[in-house]
Wavefront OBJ file of the C-alpha trace (Angstrom):
o trace
v 3.698 -46.906 -21.489
v 5.894 -46.405 -24.641
v 3.827 -48.640 -26.447
v 0.607 -47.088 -25.667
v 2.147 -43.722 -26.848
v 3.410 -45.265 -30.057
v -0.148 -46.333 -30.610
v -1.439 -42.940 -29.852
v 0.680 -41.210 -32.300
v 0.123 -43.926 -35.178
v -3.558 -43.343 -34.656
v -3.118 -39.763 -34.855
v -1.418 -40.209 -38.315
v -3.751 -42.507 -39.709
v -7.073 -40.815 -38.782
v -8.776 -38.367 -40.977
v -9.299 -34.752 -39.551
v -12.764 -33.654 -39.317
v -14.206 -30.785 -41.431
v -13.215 -27.494 -39.884
v -15.101 -24.217 -40.205
v -12.462 -21.566 -39.941
v -12.664 -19.026 -37.106
v -11.683 -15.278 -37.237
v -8.518 -16.142 -35.195
v -5.835 -18.315 -36.919
v -2.927 -19.763 -35.020
v -0.689 -19.261 -38.206
v -0.484 -15.640 -36.912
v 1.402 -16.935 -33.839
v 3.636 -19.611 -35.201
v 7.038 -18.996 -33.155
v 9.324 -20.357 -35.762
v 12.108 -18.135 -34.516
v 10.970 -17.168 -31.070
v 11.570 -20.223 -29.222
v 8.195 -19.766 -27.308
v 5.381 -22.056 -26.620
v 1.941 -21.111 -27.828
v -0.680 -21.521 -25.227
v -4.386 -21.676 -26.346
v -6.695 -21.282 -23.438
v -10.357 -21.202 -23.538
v -13.519 -22.783 -21.634
v -14.252 -26.423 -22.406
v -15.980 -26.755 -25.873
v -15.299 -23.468 -27.178
v -13.449 -24.837 -30.191
v -9.825 -25.010 -29.084
v -9.070 -28.517 -30.549
v -10.666 -27.472 -33.863
v -8.628 -24.444 -33.987
v -5.625 -26.847 -33.562
v -6.905 -28.986 -36.441
v -7.397 -25.936 -38.666
v -3.662 -25.051 -37.967
v -2.730 -28.646 -38.678
v -4.540 -28.721 -42.030
v -2.623 -25.593 -43.056
v 0.860 -27.187 -41.965
v 0.423 -30.848 -43.071
v -0.715 -33.627 -40.798
v 2.720 -35.286 -41.351
v 4.569 -32.451 -39.686
v 2.527 -32.439 -36.608
v 1.840 -34.748 -33.762
v -1.469 -34.192 -31.814
v -2.087 -35.635 -28.381
v -5.022 -35.310 -26.015
v -4.062 -35.798 -22.461
v -7.570 -36.452 -21.424
v -7.240 -39.866 -23.266
v -8.029 -42.536 -20.640
v -5.021 -44.374 -21.874
v -2.704 -41.557 -20.510
v -1.985 -41.752 -16.977
v -1.586 -38.390 -14.975
v 1.899 -39.216 -14.292
v 5.211 -37.098 -15.098
v 6.855 -40.045 -16.424
v 4.480 -39.957 -19.505
v 6.329 -36.947 -20.616
v 9.742 -38.596 -20.255
v 8.518 -41.507 -22.279
v 6.781 -39.255 -24.926
v 9.911 -37.390 -25.773
v 11.732 -40.680 -26.332
v 8.968 -42.105 -28.607
v 8.712 -38.803 -30.475
v 12.421 -39.028 -31.323
v 11.842 -42.651 -32.474
v 9.393 -41.397 -35.012
v 10.843 -38.218 -36.172
v 14.618 -38.551 -36.014
v 16.073 -35.011 -36.236
v 13.490 -33.270 -38.464
v 11.535 -30.261 -37.248
v 8.099 -31.207 -35.880
v 5.119 -29.393 -34.576
v 3.684 -30.782 -31.076
v 0.137 -29.956 -30.396
v -0.533 -31.016 -26.764
v -4.282 -30.707 -25.610
v -4.945 -30.434 -21.802
v -1.483 -31.007 -20.877
v -1.882 -29.199 -17.518
v -3.470 -32.487 -16.219
v 0.110 -34.033 -16.068
v 2.349 -33.152 -13.164
v 5.596 -31.110 -13.904
v 4.546 -30.450 -17.552
v 5.768 -26.967 -17.632
v 9.503 -28.105 -16.796
v 9.074 -30.846 -19.484
v 8.034 -28.086 -22.002
v 10.872 -25.947 -21.066
v 13.359 -28.773 -21.578
v 11.765 -29.584 -25.041
v 12.059 -25.955 -26.034
v 15.783 -25.771 -24.969
v 17.107 -29.128 -26.347
v 14.860 -29.792 -29.460
v 13.734 -28.145 -32.718
v 10.144 -28.449 -31.847
v 7.429 -25.944 -32.382
v 5.071 -26.459 -29.365
v 1.359 -25.479 -28.974
v -0.412 -26.438 -25.657
v -4.134 -25.862 -25.019
v -6.459 -26.298 -22.144
v -9.475 -25.092 -20.153
v -7.600 -23.148 -17.421
v -6.188 -19.553 -17.112
v -3.085 -21.065 -15.544
v -1.760 -21.707 -19.014
v -1.878 -18.202 -19.812
v 1.367 -16.186 -19.957
v 0.069 -14.140 -17.158
v -0.289 -17.049 -14.735
v 1.884 -19.891 -16.371
v 4.491 -21.578 -14.317
v 7.880 -20.034 -13.488
v 9.723 -22.397 -15.958
v 7.799 -20.754 -18.914
v 7.903 -17.136 -17.779
v 8.921 -15.157 -20.745
v 8.848 -18.238 -22.940
v 5.069 -18.185 -23.839
v 2.530 -16.576 -25.890
v -1.224 -16.879 -25.152
v -4.108 -17.149 -27.517
v -7.527 -16.681 -25.795
v -10.411 -18.427 -27.577
v -14.076 -17.594 -26.647
v -17.301 -18.971 -28.085
v -18.224 -17.758 -31.382
v -18.638 -14.192 -31.884
v -21.704 -13.024 -33.554
v -20.146 -12.727 -36.681
v -18.667 -16.175 -36.488
v -22.152 -17.399 -35.487
v -23.616 -15.986 -38.663
v -20.750 -17.777 -40.872
v -21.575 -21.155 -39.170
v -25.284 -20.398 -40.111
v -24.077 -19.875 -43.683
v -24.892 -16.178 -43.559
v -21.364 -14.778 -43.790
v -22.632 -11.911 -46.192
v -24.229 -9.645 -43.670
v -25.109 -7.078 -46.263
v -27.561 -9.540 -47.938
v -29.380 -10.375 -44.567
v -32.558 -8.239 -44.005
v -32.669 -6.499 -40.527
v -35.668 -8.728 -39.367
v -33.734 -11.726 -40.167
v -30.565 -10.566 -38.418
v -32.488 -9.641 -35.474
v -33.937 -13.053 -35.424
v -30.268 -14.516 -35.564
v -29.369 -12.199 -32.826
v -31.995 -13.580 -30.475
v -31.051 -17.103 -31.124
v -27.320 -16.025 -30.545
v -28.502 -14.511 -27.136
v -30.567 -17.443 -26.154
v -28.542 -20.296 -27.098
v -24.997 -18.664 -27.050
v -22.023 -19.462 -29.270
v -20.501 -22.924 -28.521
v -19.775 -24.058 -31.949
v -21.507 -27.555 -31.477
v -24.638 -26.005 -30.083
v -24.745 -23.539 -32.942
v -24.627 -26.277 -35.508
v -27.021 -28.682 -33.766
v -30.969 -28.765 -33.864
v -32.934 -26.819 -31.265
v -34.100 -30.001 -29.501
v -30.712 -31.103 -28.677
v -29.178 -27.703 -27.774
v -30.332 -28.187 -24.070
v -28.800 -31.580 -23.887
v -25.476 -30.382 -25.114
v -25.404 -27.476 -22.617
v -26.259 -29.863 -19.633
v -23.470 -32.273 -20.803
v -21.065 -29.309 -20.880
v -21.938 -28.085 -17.554
v -21.706 -31.396 -15.771
v -18.534 -32.124 -17.553
v -17.066 -28.714 -16.633
v -18.167 -29.555 -12.870
v -16.639 -32.813 -12.731
v -13.265 -32.376 -14.563
v -12.423 -28.914 -14.404
v -13.673 -28.074 -10.797
v -14.464 -31.046 -8.609
v -11.596 -33.320 -9.824
v -9.000 -30.726 -10.670
v -9.299 -28.930 -7.294
v -10.344 -31.782 -5.197
v -13.429 -30.033 -3.916
v -14.801 -31.450 -0.620
v -17.885 -29.255 -0.298
v -19.353 -29.939 -3.705
v -22.888 -28.934 -2.802
v -21.695 -25.606 -1.531
v -19.937 -24.969 -4.632
v -22.948 -25.808 -6.654
v -24.887 -23.324 -4.588
v -22.363 -20.637 -5.243
v -22.742 -21.196 -8.908
v -26.446 -20.869 -8.502
v -26.087 -17.750 -6.491
v -23.863 -16.181 -9.269
v -26.237 -17.078 -12.007
v -28.933 -15.186 -10.205
v -26.778 -12.015 -9.343
v -25.514 -9.048 -11.067
v -23.162 -8.307 -8.462
v -21.208 -10.344 -5.621
v -19.099 -9.922 -2.583
v -17.316 -12.818 -0.825
v -18.990 -11.815 2.428
v -22.559 -11.642 0.993
v -22.158 -15.086 -0.766
v -20.542 -16.449 2.483
v -23.441 -15.188 4.693
v -26.042 -16.624 2.271
v -24.727 -20.008 2.333
v -24.325 -19.993 6.047
v -27.861 -19.055 6.302
v -28.758 -21.936 4.164
v -27.087 -24.294 6.766
v -23.510 -24.683 5.111
v -20.744 -24.592 7.298
v -18.171 -22.747 5.135
v -15.862 -19.808 5.641
v -14.923 -16.621 3.558
v -11.467 -18.180 2.421
v -13.166 -21.173 1.067
v -15.834 -19.376 -0.699
v -13.128 -17.098 -2.165
v -11.150 -20.008 -3.420
v -14.178 -21.650 -5.003
v -14.994 -18.527 -6.894
v -11.446 -18.236 -7.866
v -11.546 -21.803 -9.272
v -14.470 -20.694 -11.414
v -12.520 -17.851 -12.654
v -9.490 -19.884 -13.498
v -11.707 -22.529 -15.228
v -12.776 -19.670 -17.497
v -16.489 -19.932 -16.456
v -16.889 -16.601 -15.012
v -15.235 -13.129 -15.588
v -15.597 -10.767 -12.670
v -15.385 -7.141 -13.439
v -14.220 -4.313 -10.826
v -15.709 -0.884 -10.293
v -13.764 1.789 -11.923
v -11.700 3.847 -9.424
v -8.289 5.224 -9.234
v -8.137 3.887 -5.653
v -7.252 0.352 -5.216
v -9.097 0.151 -2.033
v -12.285 0.980 -3.818
v -11.768 -1.797 -6.252
v -11.178 -4.189 -3.564
v -14.220 -3.300 -1.289
v -16.853 -2.845 -3.908
v -18.978 -5.775 -5.268
v -18.002 -7.131 -8.512
v -20.070 -7.548 -11.390
v -20.266 -11.085 -12.827
v -20.422 -12.203 -16.371
v -20.413 -15.810 -17.879
v -18.360 -17.246 -20.733
v -21.579 -17.805 -22.716
v -25.219 -16.610 -22.528
v -26.547 -20.021 -22.611
v -25.629 -20.620 -19.175
v -27.740 -17.755 -18.165
v -30.759 -18.505 -20.223
v -30.678 -22.273 -19.232
v -29.658 -22.245 -15.666
v -30.546 -18.702 -14.169
v -34.043 -18.623 -12.723
v -33.922 -14.676 -12.352
v -32.336 -13.924 -15.787
v -33.446 -16.706 -18.361
v -35.992 -14.495 -19.972
v -34.225 -10.990 -19.522
v -32.920 -10.148 -22.970
v -31.360 -6.896 -21.490
v -29.144 -9.202 -19.131
v -28.260 -11.450 -21.932
v -27.275 -8.501 -24.222
v -24.965 -7.109 -21.273
v -23.233 -10.383 -20.899
v -22.958 -10.763 -24.729
v -21.074 -7.102 -24.667
v -18.866 -8.147 -21.733
v -17.662 -11.245 -23.606
v -17.246 -9.081 -27.041
v -15.307 -6.541 -24.852
v -12.876 -9.351 -23.513
v -12.326 -10.339 -26.985
v -11.250 -6.875 -27.845
v -9.086 -6.960 -24.985
v -7.352 -9.948 -26.034
v -6.438 -7.998 -29.256
v -5.283 -5.136 -27.450
v -3.773 -5.771 -23.946
v -3.941 -2.131 -23.102
v -7.606 -2.271 -22.888
v -9.077 -2.474 -19.383
v -12.872 -3.110 -18.523
v -14.657 -1.677 -15.447
v -18.209 -0.751 -14.575
v -18.975 2.693 -12.671
v -21.337 3.425 -9.933
v -21.743 6.274 -7.583
v -23.256 6.796 -4.136
v -26.657 7.488 -5.529
v -26.500 3.959 -7.206
v -26.317 5.516 -10.422
v -24.460 3.128 -12.876
v -22.809 2.626 -16.273
v -22.454 -0.867 -17.299
v -19.023 -0.599 -18.943
v -15.965 1.673 -18.677
v -13.651 0.667 -21.333
v -10.103 2.244 -20.515
v -7.493 2.350 -23.324
v -4.527 4.357 -21.828
v -5.876 7.579 -21.042
v -8.954 7.252 -23.104
v -12.315 6.194 -21.582
v -15.393 4.820 -23.423
v -18.602 4.832 -21.383
v -21.181 2.113 -22.447
v -24.666 1.541 -21.499
v -26.592 -1.494 -22.612
v -30.441 -1.577 -22.721
v -33.173 -3.464 -24.462
v -34.842 -0.648 -26.178
v -36.342 -0.765 -29.490
v -36.884 1.686 -32.169
v -39.624 4.413 -31.195
v -39.431 3.485 -27.616
v -38.433 5.875 -24.895
v -35.043 5.180 -23.163
v -35.353 5.129 -19.570
v -34.140 8.530 -18.054
v -31.950 6.661 -15.590
v -29.845 5.234 -18.322
v -28.957 8.458 -19.730
v -28.511 10.287 -16.369
v -26.239 7.913 -15.254
v -24.260 8.168 -18.408
v -24.147 11.958 -18.210
v -23.168 11.866 -14.509
v -20.374 9.460 -15.203
v -19.247 11.481 -18.130
v -18.760 14.679 -16.103
v -17.085 12.803 -13.157
v -14.757 10.894 -15.459
v -14.188 13.831 -17.862
v -15.117 11.689 -21.030
v -17.318 12.754 -23.950
v -17.127 9.177 -25.528
v -20.738 7.991 -24.799
v -22.446 5.007 -26.265
v -25.747 3.376 -25.707
v -26.155 -0.231 -27.113
v -29.858 -0.856 -27.941
v -31.804 -3.775 -29.482
v -32.528 -2.079 -32.953
v -32.656 1.862 -32.145
v -29.859 3.849 -33.974
v -29.347 7.528 -33.534
v -27.136 10.369 -32.260
v -28.603 12.860 -29.853
v -27.609 15.495 -27.383
v -28.547 15.529 -23.790
v -27.608 18.352 -21.410
v -24.746 19.328 -24.072
v -23.294 15.746 -24.193
v -23.503 13.659 -27.559
v -24.683 10.270 -27.157
v -24.425 7.761 -29.864
v -27.224 4.919 -30.084
v -26.245 1.684 -31.848
v -28.024 -1.723 -32.392
v -26.228 -4.548 -30.574
v -25.978 -6.605 -33.882
v -24.296 -3.644 -35.576
v -21.892 -3.009 -32.800
v -20.938 -6.613 -32.513
v -20.068 -6.732 -36.401
v -18.426 -3.279 -36.181
v -16.459 -4.428 -33.156
v -15.089 -7.335 -35.207
v -14.512 -5.237 -38.372
v -12.379 -2.663 -36.497
v -9.984 -4.964 -34.901
l 1 2 3 4 5 6 7 8 9 10 11 12 13 14 15 16 17 18 19 20 21 22 23 24 25 26 27 28 29 30 31 32 33 34 35 36 37 38 39 40 41 42 43 44 45 46 47 48 49 50 51 52 53 54 55 56 57 58 59 60 61 62 63 64 65 66 67 68 69 70 71 72 73 74 75 76 77 78 79 80 81 82 83 84 85 86 87 88 89 90 91 92 93 94 95 96 97 98 99 100 101 102 103 104 105 106 107 108 109 110 111 112 113 114 115 116 117 118 119 120 121 122 123 124 125 126 127 128 129 130 131 132 133 134 135 136 137 138 139 140 141 142 143 144 145 146 147 148 149 150 151 152 153 154 155 156 157 158 159 160 161 162 163 164 165 166 167 168 169 170 171 172 173 174 175 176 177 178 179 180 181 182 183 184 185 186 187 188 189 190 191 192 193 194 195 196 197 198 199 200 201 202 203 204 205 206 207 208 209 210 211 212 213 214 215 216 217 218 219 220 221 222 223 224 225 226 227 228 229 230 231 232 233 234 235 236 237 238 239 240 241 242 243 244 245 246 247 248 249 250 251 252 253 254 255 256 257 258 259 260 261 262 263 264 265 266 267 268 269 270 271 272 273 274 275 276 277 278 279 280 281 282 283 284 285 286 287 288 289 290 291 292 293 294 295 296 297 298 299 300 301 302 303 304 305 306 307 308 309 310 311 312 313 314 315 316 317 318 319 320 321 322 323 324 325 326 327 328 329 330 331 332 333 334 335 336 337 338 339 340 341 342 343 344 345 346 347 348 349 350 351 352 353 354 355 356 357 358 359 360 361 362 363 364 365 366 367 368 369 370 371 372 373 374 375 376 377 378 379 380 381 382 383 384 385 386 387 388 389 390 391 392 393 394 395 396 397 398 399 400 401 402 403 404 405 406 407 408 409 410 411 412 413 414 415 416 417 418 419 420 421 422 423 424 425 426 427 428 429
């Protein structure tokens, strides 16, 4: 095994790094030179974690770094690999400082204990990355509690998408052209490789991403026995706005699956841990309400909805709402005090997002309305009602291309096109 590891490290130093398009986030901001912490980069498969590491390596110099992908078929999923690795690294580096970048290390048993030992006994700066929320500082193993910082990476933001399209100067893009780019962004999403490839191959890529995600991140990682039931759960979620464990369980049972609520809850949690879905709870000051009410469901990328949902694939309003949800999650990463909910009352009046930051509440409605069209009265009525109940005057409606500021029943509402909100959301962070 030592010889294999030697070969992997030699191959790494001999290979040329691919061309990297820099993202709006840089790992140099998180270099823990004096903190003695491991930096954990988490994100769904193929969102660009490895290229984010490569961008960092180019800045620091490849000779100062060792990168290992633990999904390399030559590396067995055995804790002894890590013991051998520490010995091999010392052979190559003697006593000089080194940066270790370890991709998908969560596949190896006892990895967190090994990382802790390396932090305590060596002069290494350590980055780990993987497609599991279990690598985040909130859920990381006990050995690394208080010894890690988490960087969350999502698919490309709309501003990054435009950069990948060589359209970084937004001021020079006509509104009709930027709306065309926005429609493409909503339909095909923000996976970097998908954005850069030609249209005919985009569907092949997302199919490959989805199948790899199912096999490696779900079936193999969690040793799923009822594979077909889990596939049906995904199909149900892709065609639902809300879900409850009970409703999903009952639907599966009526379709002939012998499955209990506990198993369904576990399967949905696996999808969340793998960063495929993001459930959002109802806004309430009562924990009981948050537990009992249905959760709204959003996906890491809109391409999954447009490709695999039979109900929402051509629903631009639904794609817009999912896009806003992911952008709010990006904002939450920058400011951990941000909390994201939805609101609904007993009369089924609903507000898509309640963004809580300390005591401040922002109420956001998302609707596919264009300039000159009439906004549905229920959209405004729900916003006004929630505003009165929650005592907040920060009201926003995100539209397709309608921009204005109007008063309704004494409440001021700001209307902003989605593309402009997405760009401003980035610029304001």
